[in-house]
C-alpha positions in Angstrom: -112.4 -68.4 -34.3 -109.2 -70.4 -34.8 -109.5 -73.9 -36.3 -109.5 -76.7 -33.8 -106.6 -79.2 -34.1 -107.5 -82.8 -33.6 -105.6 -85.6 -32.0 -102.3 -86.6 -33.6 -103.1 -90.2 -33.1 -106.2 -92.3 -32.2 -105.9 -95.9 -31.1 -108.9 -98.3 -30.6 -109.4 -101.6 -29.0 -113.0 -102.9 -28.9 -115.2 -100.0 -27.8 -112.3 -98.2 -26.0 -110.6 -95.4 -27.8 -107.5 -93.4 -26.8 -106.8 -90.0 -28.4 -103.3 -88.5 -28.2 -103.0 -84.8 -28.4 -99.7 -83.0 -29.1 -98.9 -79.7 -27.3 -96.1 -77.3 -27.7 -94.9 -74.1 -26.0 -91.7 -72.1 -26.1 -91.2 -72.5 -22.3 -91.9 -76.3 -22.0 -91.2 -77.7 -25.5 -93.4 -80.5 -26.7 -95.5 -82.9 -24.7 -98.5 -85.2 -25.2 -101.9 -85.5 -23.4 -104.2 -88.4 -23.7 -108.0 -88.9 -23.5 -109.5 -92.4 -23.0 -113.2 -92.9 -23.7 -115.7 -95.7 -24.2 -117.7 -95.4 -27.4 -121.4 -96.4 -27.3 -124.4 -96.2 -29.5 -127.6 -94.5 -28.4 -130.2 -94.9 -31.1 -128.6 -93.9 -34.4 -125.9 -91.7 -32.7 -122.5 -92.7 -31.4 -121.4 -91.0 -28.2 -118.4 -91.2 -25.8 -118.2 -91.7 -22.1 -115.3 -91.5 -19.6 -117.1 -94.0 -17.4 -116.0 -97.7 -17.6 -117.4 -100.9 -16.4 -115.5 -103.8 -14.9 -115.1 -105.6 -18.3 -113.8 -102.4 -19.9 -110.9 -102.0 -17.6 -108.5 -104.5 -19.2 -109.1 -102.8 -22.5 -108.5 -99.4 -20.9 -105.2 -100.7 -19.5 -104.2 -102.0 -23.0 -105.1 -98.8 -24.7 -103.1 -96.8 -22.1 -100.2 -99.1 -22.7 -100.4 -98.6 -26.5 -100.6 -94.8 -26.0 -97.6 -94.8 -23.8 -95.6 -96.8 -26.3 -96.6 -94.5 -29.1 -95.6 -91.4 -27.2 -92.2 -92.9 -26.2 -91.5 -93.7 -29.9 -92.2 -90.0 -30.7 -89.7 -88.9 -28.1 -86.8 -91.1 -29.3 -84.2 -89.0 -31.2 -84.0 -89.6 -34.9 -80.3 -90.2 -34.8 -78.3 -92.2 -32.2 -75.9 -89.3 -31.9 -78.8 -87.2 -30.4 -79.5 -89.6 -27.6 -79.3 -88.4 -24.1 -76.7 -90.2 -22.0 
């Protein structure tokens, strides 16, 4: 079995975590996907859920905003001469 690649970036705010995954294909080039979860503790074990309460939503919004900003930074050309006009 091939080794599993993890997220290229993980951002957290409170108990909300966003994971950013990099993908690449010859046909489509590179792109990113995100996964936003709420971390909670059940006994001695930490788990994740994709369900959010009312008070989680502002943090989900902020985490999504941070992820978007990080992804946009990765897509900016390294040199100004490479910028798309």
